[in-house]
DRENDO-1510 file (C-alpha; in Angstrom, 1 decimal, always signed):
<recs>
REC; n; res; u; v; w
REC; 1; MET; +229.7; -52.7; +148.3 .
REC; 2; SER; +231.1; -53.3; +151.7 .
REC; 3; ASP; +230.2; -56.1; +154.1 .
REC; 4; ASP; +228.5; -53.5; +156.3 .
REC; 5; ASP; +226.4; -52.3; +153.4 .
REC; 6; HIS; +225.4; -55.8; +152.6 .
REC; 7; ASP; +224.4; -56.5; +156.2 .
REC; 8; GLY; +222.4; -53.3; +156.3 .
REC; 9; LEU; +220.4; -54.3; +153.2 .
REC; 10; GLY; +219.8; -57.7; +154.5 .
REC; 11; ALA; +218.4; -56.3; +157.8 .
REC; 12; SER; +216.2; -53.9; +155.8 .
REC; 13; ALA; +214.7; -56.7; +153.8 .
REC; 14; GLU; +214.1; -58.8; +156.9 .
REC; 15; SER; +212.5; -55.8; +158.6 .
REC; 16; GLN; +210.3; -55.2; +155.5 .
REC; 17; ALA; +209.2; -58.9; +155.6 .
REC; 18; GLY; +208.5; -58.5; +159.3 .
REC; 19; ASP; +206.4; -55.4; +158.7 .
REC; 20; GLU; +204.4; -57.2; +156.1 .
REC; 21; THR; +203.7; -60.0; +158.6 .
REC; 22; LYS; +202.7; -57.5; +161.2 .
REC; 23; ASP; +200.4; -55.8; +158.8 .
REC; 24; TRP; +198.8; -59.2; +157.9 .
REC; 25; GLU; +198.4; -60.0; +161.6 .
REC; 26; ALA; +196.9; -56.6; +162.3 .
REC; 27; HIS; +194.5; -57.1; +159.3 .
REC; 28; ASN; +193.3; -60.5; +160.7 .
REC; 29; LYS; +193.0; -59.2; +164.2 .
REC; 30; ALA; +190.9; -56.3; +163.1 .
REC; 31; ILE; +188.5; -58.6; +161.3 .
REC; 32; GLN; +188.3; -61.0; +164.3 .
REC; 33; ASP; +187.9; -58.2; +166.8 .
REC; 34; GLY; +185.0; -56.9; +164.7 .
REC; 35; TYR; +183.3; -60.4; +164.8 .
REC; 36; ILE; +183.9; -60.5; +168.6 .
REC; 37; GLU; +182.3; -57.1; +169.0 .
REC; 38; LEU; +179.3; -58.2; +167.0 .
REC; 39; LEU; +178.8; -61.4; +169.0 .
REC; 40; ALA; +179.8; -60.3; +172.5 .
REC; 41; PRO; +176.4; -58.9; +173.4 .
REC; 42; LEU; +175.0; -62.4; +172.9 .
REC; 43; PHE; +177.6; -64.4; +174.7 .
REC; 44; LEU; +178.2; -61.8; +177.5 .
REC; 45; PRO; +174.9; -60.1; +178.2 .
REC; 46; LYS; +174.9; -57.2; +180.7 .
REC; 47; ASP; +172.2; -59.0; +182.8 .
REC; 48; PRO; +172.2; -62.8; +182.1 .
REC; 49; THR; +169.5; -63.3; +184.8 .
REC; 50; LYS; +166.8; -61.7; +182.6 .
REC; 51; PRO; +164.5; -62.9; +181.2 .
REC; 52; ASP; +165.6; -66.4; +182.5 .
REC; 53; ILE; +169.2; -67.3; +183.2 .
REC; 54; LEU; +168.3; -71.0; +182.7 .
REC; 55; ASP; +167.7; -70.2; +179.0 .
REC; 56; TYR; +171.1; -68.5; +178.8 .
REC; 57; PHE; +172.9; -71.5; +180.5 .
REC; 58; CYS; +171.1; -74.0; +178.2 .
REC; 59; ALA; +172.2; -72.1; +175.1 .
REC; 60; LEU; +175.8; -72.1; +176.2 .
REC; 61; LEU; +175.8; -75.7; +177.2 .
REC; 62; ARG; +173.7; -76.9; +174.2 .
REC; 63; VAL; +171.4; -78.8; +176.5 .
REC; 64; GLY; +169.8; -81.9; +175.0 .
REC; 65; GLY; +169.1; -85.4; +176.3 .
REC; 66; TRP; +171.2; -87.8; +178.3 .
REC; 67; GLU; +174.3; -88.9; +176.3 .
REC; 68; ASP; +177.2; -91.3; +176.8 .
REC; 69; GLY; +180.7; -90.1; +176.1 .
REC; 70; GLY; +181.7; -89.8; +172.5 .
REC; 71; TRP; +178.4; -88.4; +171.2 .
REC; 72; ASP; +179.2; -84.7; +171.1 .
REC; 73; PRO; +180.0; -83.6; +167.5 .
REC; 74; TYR; +181.0; -80.1; +168.7 .
REC; 75; GLY; +184.0; -81.4; +170.5 .
REC; 76; GLU; +185.0; -83.5; +167.5 .
REC; 77; SER; +184.7; -80.6; +165.2 .
REC; 78; ARG; +187.0; -78.5; +167.3 .
REC; 79; VAL; +189.6; -81.2; +167.0 .
REC; 80; VAL; +189.1; -81.6; +163.3 .
REC; 81; LEU; +189.5; -77.9; +162.6 .
REC; 82; ASN; +192.6; -77.6; +164.8 .
REC; 83; GLU; +194.2; -80.6; +163.0 .
REC; 84; ILE; +193.4; -79.3; +159.5 .
REC; 85; HIS; +194.7; -75.9; +160.5 .
REC; 86; GLU; +197.9; -77.3; +161.7 .
REC; 87; LEU; +198.3; -79.5; +158.6 .
REC; 88; MET; +197.9; -76.3; +156.5 .
REC; 89; LYS; +201.1; -75.0; +158.1 .
REC; 90; VAL; +203.2; -78.1; +157.7 .
REC; 91; GLU; +206.0; -78.3; +155.1 .
REC; 92; LEU; +204.8; -81.4; +153.2 .
REC; 93; PRO; +207.3; -83.7; +151.4 .
REC; 94; GLU; +207.5; -82.7; +147.7 .
REC; 95; LYS; +207.7; -86.4; +146.7 .
REC; 96; HIS; +204.1; -87.0; +147.8 .
REC; 97; PHE; +202.8; -83.4; +147.4 .
REC; 98; PRO; +204.4; -82.0; +144.3 .
REC; 99; ASP; +202.1; -79.0; +144.1 .
REC; 100; HIS; +202.2; -77.7; +147.7 .
REC; 101; GLU; +200.2; -74.5; +147.0 .
REC; 102; LYS; +197.2; -76.5; +145.6 .
REC; 103; THR; +197.4; -79.0; +148.4 .
REC; 104; ILE; +197.0; -76.1; +150.9 .
REC; 105; ILE; +194.0; -74.8; +148.9 .
REC; 106; ARG; +192.4; -78.3; +149.0 .
REC; 107; LEU; +192.9; -78.5; +152.8 .
REC; 108; GLY; +191.5; -75.0; +153.0 .
REC; 109; LEU; +188.3; -76.0; +151.2 .
REC; 110; ILE; +187.8; -78.9; +153.6 .
REC; 111; PHE; +188.4; -76.5; +156.5 .
REC; 112; TYR; +185.9; -74.0; +155.1 .
REC; 113; SER; +183.3; -76.7; +154.4 .
REC; 114; HIS; +183.5; -78.0; +157.9 .
REC; 115; ILE; +183.1; -74.5; +159.5 .
REC; 116; VAL; +180.0; -73.6; +157.4 .
REC; 117; GLU; +178.4; -77.0; +157.9 .
REC; 118; MET; +178.8; -77.2; +161.7 .
REC; 119; ASP; +175.4; -77.2; +163.5 .
REC; 120; ALA; +176.6; -76.0; +166.9 .
REC; 121; PRO; +177.7; -72.4; +166.1 .
REC; 122; TYR; +174.4; -71.6; +164.3 .
REC; 123; GLU; +172.3; -73.3; +167.0 .
REC; 124; VAL; +174.1; -71.6; +169.9 .
REC; 125; ILE; +173.9; -68.2; +168.3 .
REC; 126; ALA; +170.2; -68.7; +167.5 .
REC; 127; ASN; +169.4; -69.8; +171.1 .
REC; 128; LEU; +171.3; -66.8; +172.5 .
REC; 129; LEU; +169.3; -64.6; +170.2 .
REC; 130; ARG; +166.1; -66.3; +171.5 .
REC; 131; PHE; +167.3; -65.7; +175.0 .
REC; 132; LYS; +167.8; -62.0; +174.3 .
REC; 133; LEU; +164.3; -61.8; +172.6 .
REC; 134; ASP; +162.6; -63.8; +175.4 .
REC; 135; LEU; +161.7; -66.6; +173.0 .
REC; 136; GLY; +162.9; -69.5; +175.2 .
REC; 137; TYR; +165.5; -72.2; +174.7 .
REC; 138; SER; +164.8; -74.7; +171.9 .
REC; 139; LEU; +166.4; -78.0; +170.7 .
REC; 140; GLN; +165.3; -76.8; +167.3 .
REC; 141; PRO; +165.9; -73.1; +167.5 .
REC; 142; PHE; +165.1; -72.4; +163.8 .
REC; 143; PHE; +161.9; -74.5; +163.4 .
REC; 144; ASP; +159.5; -71.8; +164.7 .
REC; 145; PHE; +160.6; -69.4; +161.9 .
REC; 146; LEU; +160.1; -71.8; +159.0 .
REC; 147; SER; +157.0; -71.7; +156.8 .
REC; 148; ALA; +154.5; -74.5; +157.0 .
REC; 149; LYS; +156.0; -76.0; +153.8 .
REC; 150; GLU; +159.6; -75.7; +155.2 .
REC; 151; GLN; +158.5; -77.3; +158.5 .
REC; 152; LYS; +157.3; -80.4; +156.5 .
REC; 153; GLN; +160.5; -80.6; +154.5 .
REC; 154; TYR; +162.5; -80.2; +157.8 .
REC; 155; ARG; +161.6; -83.8; +158.7 .
REC; 156; TYR; +163.4; -85.1; +155.7 .
REC; 157; SER; +166.2; -82.6; +154.8 .
REC; 158; GLY; +166.7; -80.5; +157.9 .
REC; 159; ILE; +167.7; -76.9; +157.4 .
REC; 160; TYR; +170.5; -75.7; +155.1 .
REC; 161; PRO; +173.1; -73.2; +156.4 .
REC; 162; SER; +171.8; -70.5; +154.2 .
REC; 163; LYS; +168.4; -70.7; +155.8 .
REC; 164; LYS; +169.9; -70.7; +159.3 .
REC; 165; ILE; +171.9; -67.6; +158.5 .
REC; 166; GLU; +168.8; -65.9; +157.1 .
REC; 167; ILE; +167.0; -66.5; +160.3 .
REC; 168; ILE; +169.9; -65.4; +162.5 .
REC; 169; LYS; +170.2; -62.2; +160.5 .
REC; 170; LYS; +166.4; -61.5; +161.0 .
REC; 171; LEU; +166.6; -62.3; +164.7 .
REC; 172; GLY; +169.7; -60.3; +165.1 .
REC; 173; LEU; +168.0; -57.2; +163.6 .
REC; 174; GLU; +165.1; -57.7; +166.0 .
REC; 175; ALA; +167.6; -57.8; +168.8 .
REC; 176; GLY; +169.4; -54.7; +167.6 .
REC; 177; LEU; +172.4; -56.6; +166.3 .
REC; 178; ASP; +173.5; -56.4; +162.7 .
REC; 179; LEU; +175.1; -59.8; +162.2 .
REC; 180; GLY; +174.6; -59.8; +158.5 .
REC; 181; SER; +178.0; -58.3; +157.5 .
REC; 182; MET; +179.9; -61.0; +159.4 .
REC; 183; PHE; +178.2; -63.9; +157.6 .
REC; 184; ASP; +178.4; -62.1; +154.3 .
REC; 185; ASP; +182.1; -61.9; +154.6 .
REC; 186; PHE; +182.6; -65.6; +154.3 .
REC; 187; TYR; +179.4; -67.5; +153.6 .
REC; 188; ASP; +178.9; -68.4; +149.9 .
REC; 189; ASN; +176.2; -71.0; +149.3 .
REC; 190; GLY; +177.4; -71.7; +145.8 .
REC; 191; LEU; +180.9; -72.4; +147.1 .
REC; 192; ARG; +179.5; -74.5; +150.0 .
REC; 193; ASN; +177.5; -76.6; +147.5 .
REC; 194; ALA; +180.4; -77.0; +145.1 .
REC; 195; ILE; +182.7; -78.3; +147.8 .
REC; 196; SER; +180.1; -80.6; +149.3 .
REC; 197; HIS; +179.4; -82.2; +145.9 .
REC; 198; SER; +183.0; -82.1; +144.7 .
REC; 199; SER; +182.0; -79.9; +141.8 .
REC; 200; PHE; +185.1; -77.8; +141.6 .
REC; 201; ALA; +188.5; -77.7; +139.9 .
REC; 202; ILE; +191.6; -75.6; +140.9 .
REC; 203; THR; +193.7; -73.8; +138.3 .
REC; 204; ASP; +196.8; -71.7; +138.9 .
REC; 205; THR; +194.7; -68.6; +139.2 .
REC; 206; GLU; +191.2; -69.5; +140.3 .
REC; 207; LEU; +188.7; -72.0; +141.7 .
REC; 208; ARG; +186.1; -73.1; +139.1 .
REC; 209; CYS; +182.8; -74.4; +140.3 .
REC; 210; ARG; +180.3; -76.3; +138.2 .
REC; 211; SER; +176.5; -76.1; +138.9 .
REC; 212; TRP; +173.7; -78.5; +138.0 .
REC; 213; LYS; +171.8; -75.4; +136.9 .
REC; 214; VAL; +172.5; -74.4; +133.4 .
REC; 215; GLY; +174.5; -71.1; +133.2 .
REC; 216; LYS; +175.1; -71.0; +137.0 .
REC; 217; SER; +178.7; -72.2; +137.0 .
REC; 218; PHE; +181.2; -69.6; +138.4 .
REC; 219; SER; +184.7; -69.0; +139.5 .
REC; 220; LEU; +186.6; -67.3; +142.3 .
REC; 221; THR; +190.1; -65.9; +142.1 .
REC; 222; LEU; +192.4; -67.6; +144.5 .
REC; 223; GLN; +192.7; -64.3; +146.4 .
REC; 224; GLU; +188.9; -64.1; +146.7 .
REC; 225; LEU; +188.8; -67.7; +147.9 .
REC; 226; ASP; +191.6; -67.1; +150.4 .
REC; 227; GLU; +189.7; -64.2; +151.9 .
REC; 228; LYS; +186.5; -66.3; +152.4 .
REC; 229; ILE; +188.5; -69.1; +154.0 .
REC; 230; LEU; +190.3; -66.6; +156.2 .
REC; 231; CYS; +187.0; -64.9; +157.3 .
REC; 232; ALA; +185.4; -68.3; +158.0 .
REC; 233; LYS; +188.5; -69.1; +160.2 .
REC; 234; LEU; +188.3; -65.8; +162.0 .
REC; 235; PHE; +184.5; -66.2; +162.6 .
REC; 236; ILE; +184.9; -69.7; +164.1 .
REC; 237; GLY; +187.8; -68.4; +166.2 .
REC; 238; ALA; +185.7; -65.6; +167.5 .
REC; 239; PHE; +182.9; -68.1; +168.3 .
REC; 240; PHE; +185.2; -70.5; +170.1 .
REC; 241; ALA; +186.8; -67.6; +172.1 .
REC; 242; LEU; +183.5; -66.1; +173.2 .
REC; 243; GLU; +182.0; -69.5; +174.1 .
REC; 244; VAL; +184.9; -70.2; +176.4 .
REC; 245; GLU; +184.9; -66.7; +177.9 .
REC; 246; ALA; +181.2; -66.9; +178.6 .
REC; 247; ARG; +181.6; -70.2; +180.3 .
REC; 248; ARG; +184.6; -68.8; +182.3 .
REC; 249; GLN; +182.7; -65.8; +183.5 .
REC; 250; CYS; +179.7; -68.0; +184.5 .
REC; 251; GLY; +182.1; -70.3; +186.2 .
REC; 252; GLU; +183.2; -67.4; +188.5 .
REC; 253; ALA; +179.8; -67.9; +190.3 .
REC; 254; ALA; +180.7; -71.6; +191.2 .
REC; 255; GLY; +180.4; -72.3; +195.0 .
REC; 256; ARG; +177.7; -69.7; +195.5 .
REC; 257; ALA; +174.0; -70.2; +196.2 .
REC; 258; LEU; +172.1; -68.0; +193.7 .
REC; 259; ALA; +168.4; -67.3; +194.4 .
REC; 260; TYR; +166.6; -68.5; +191.3 .
REC; 261; ASP; +162.9; -69.3; +191.7 .
REC; 262; PRO; +161.1; -66.9; +194.2 .
REC; 263; HIS; +158.0; -69.1; +194.2 .
REC; 264; TYR; +159.4; -72.5; +195.0 .
REC; 265; LYS; +162.6; -71.0; +196.5 .
REC; 266; GLY; +164.9; -72.9; +194.1 .
REC; 267; ILE; +168.6; -72.1; +194.4 .
REC; 268; MET; +170.8; -72.1; +191.3 .
REC; 269; GLU; +174.3; -73.4; +191.4 .
REC; 270; VAL; +176.8; -73.1; +188.5 .
REC; 271; LEU; +178.8; -76.4; +188.0 .
REC; 272; VAL; +182.4; -76.1; +186.6 .
REC; 273; ASN; +185.1; -78.3; +185.3 .
REC; 274; GLU; +188.7; -78.5; +186.4 .
REC; 275; GLU; +189.5; -75.4; +184.3 .
REC; 276; GLY; +186.8; -73.3; +186.0 .
REC; 277; LEU; +184.6; -73.3; +183.0 .
REC; 278; MET; +180.9; -73.8; +183.5 .
REC; 279; ASP; +179.9; -77.3; +182.4 .
REC; 280; GLY; +176.5; -77.5; +183.9 .
REC; 281; TYR; +173.9; -76.1; +186.4 .
REC; 282; LYS; +172.0; -77.5; +189.4 .
REC; 283; VAL; +168.8; -76.1; +190.9 .
REC; 284; HIS; +168.4; -77.1; +194.6 .
REC; 285; TRP; +164.8; -77.3; +195.8 .
REC; 286; PRO; +163.9; -76.9; +199.5 .
REC; 287; ASN; +162.4; -80.4; +199.7 .
REC; 288; GLY; +165.8; -82.0; +199.2 .
REC; 289; SER; +165.5; -82.7; +195.5 .
REC; 290; ASP; +167.7; -81.3; +192.7 .
REC; 291; SER; +167.3; -80.6; +189.0 .
REC; 292; TYR; +170.6; -80.5; +187.0 .
REC; 293; TYR; +172.3; -80.8; +183.7 .
REC; 294; ARG; +176.0; -81.4; +183.2 .
REC; 295; ARG; +178.1; -81.9; +180.0 .
REC; 296; THR; +181.5; -83.5; +180.3 .
REC; 297; PRO; +183.8; -85.5; +178.0 .
REC; 298; GLN; +182.3; -88.6; +179.6 .
REC; 299; GLY; +178.8; -87.6; +178.5 .
REC; 300; ALA; +175.8; -85.4; +179.3 .
REC; 301; LYS; +173.6; -86.1; +182.3 .
REC; 302; LEU; +170.1; -84.7; +182.6 .
REC; 303; VAL; +168.3; -85.2; +186.0 .
REC; 304; ASN; +164.8; -83.9; +186.9 .
REC; 305; CYS; +164.8; -81.5; +183.9 .
REC; 306; LEU; +163.8; -82.0; +180.3 .
REC; 307; PRO; +163.5; -79.9; +177.1 .
REC; 308; SER; +159.8; -79.4; +176.7 .
REC; 309; ALA; +157.9; -80.8; +173.7 .
REC; 310; LYS; +155.1; -78.2; +174.1 .
REC; 311; ARG; +157.0; -74.9; +174.5 .
REC; 312; PRO; +160.6; -73.6; +174.0 .
REC; 313; ALA; +162.0; -74.2; +177.5 .
REC; 314; VAL; +163.7; -76.7; +179.7 .
REC; 315; GLU; +161.3; -77.8; +182.3 .
REC; 316; LEU; +162.6; -78.4; +185.9 .
REC; 317; PHE; +160.9; -81.0; +188.0 .
REC; 318; VAL; +160.7; -79.9; +191.7 .
REC; 319; GLY; +159.9; -83.2; +193.3 .
REC; 320; LEU; +157.1; -83.8; +195.8 .
REC; 321; TYR; +154.9; -81.0; +197.0 .
REC; 322; ALA; +154.1; -80.5; +200.7 .
REC; 323; ARG; +150.7; -81.8; +201.9 .
REC; 324; GLN; +150.3; -78.6; +204.0 .
REC; 325; ARG; +152.2; -76.0; +202.2 .
REC; 326; SER; +154.2; -73.3; +204.1 .
REC; 327; GLN; +154.3; -69.7; +203.2 .
REC; 328; PHE; +158.0; -70.2; +202.4 .
REC; 329; SER; +157.5; -72.7; +199.5 .
REC; 330; PRO; +154.8; -75.1; +198.2 .
REC; 331; LEU; +157.6; -77.7; +198.6 .
REC; 332; VAL; +158.0; -77.3; +202.4 .
REC; 333; GLU; +155.5; -78.5; +205.0 .
REC; 334; GLN; +153.9; -76.0; +207.3 .
REC; 335; GLY; +156.1; -75.4; +210.3 .
REC; 336; ALA; +159.1; -77.4; +208.8 .
REC; 337; GLU; +162.5; -76.0; +207.8 .
REC; 338; PRO; +163.6; -76.1; +204.2 .
REC; 339; ILE; +166.0; -78.9; +203.3 .
REC; 340; TYR; +168.5; -78.2; +200.6 .
REC; 341; THR; +171.3; -80.5; +199.3 .
REC; 342; PRO; +174.7; -79.0; +199.8 .
REC; 343; LEU; +176.7; -77.2; +197.1 .
REC; 344; GLU; +179.4; -79.2; +195.3 .
REC; 345; ASN; +182.0; -77.8; +197.6 .
REC; 346; GLY; +180.2; -79.1; +200.6 .
REC; 347; GLU; +179.0; -75.7; +201.8 .
REC; 348; PRO; +175.3; -75.5; +203.0 .
REC; 349; THR; +172.8; -74.2; +200.5 .
REC; 350; VAL; +170.8; -71.3; +202.0 .
REC; 351; TRP; +168.0; -69.2; +200.4 .
REC; 352; ALA; +169.1; -65.6; +200.3 .
REC; 353; PRO; +166.9; -63.4; +198.0 .
</recs>
């Protein structure tokens, strides 16, 4: 065999490995693109102003109460997942990690568990479904769909991921979105429970999971496990991508006065961070008062608005009413001009229906 022949065979083997990598990347992309296609109508609705754009903004921003910096688990979870994912790609020293393959599997289990246990993705998706179905924004978006018994238990044990997914599937079908296949690809309650309670063991061929229920122990081949972890990763990647894209598209409206409340003549302004992503909203009222919410790494500020305890909504407080109300707005005195605070860029705020 000549040197030329040897070079040719080497190039062929390298090309084949490259083709396999491309096939794997294409496989992953196809799955994630499918998840994005399923979720996109929620994150990127054709008309975000109806039924109420405030509910849409609140869902994306995860509006809650006033918070100092360092109280947002969602931001921490993104960091945790990124770091575990990077660790899974590192060549670990054999001295400390003699069985590299099983170490990667163990990291993958932690990675999977963190994804399926995160509250934020379920709550954001549920509130976006509530927006689409005109059910209002809620701090507890699943509570209304629990039975009376489950609502009592909620005070002590909250809601397990399986129940959240069950409710999301139901709301999705009502909204004309079949989200079930996406969750079925990766969510396994037995696996989640085994990881959470450290009731598993890894062999060379499978993951074996014990159960406290007699006869309910089970096993997954490492290939089956890898597919579930992969799909969980692709799901959360699709969620992160759409969450950022939705906030980016909303952020394109920054610096504009958007007519919001035709009765009081409130004007909506989209607030953005340095990257141009929406990080809050402000409603300017014609009596010089504002209602706003903003979430930043330094914390979340909530001024003249509050999630309602009586109904699924964020209530906006409009300030003082006029003593002699004008036809323009109950907040403006008869014969007086409306007074709005300026936009963040310093431009005047003007009502333009």
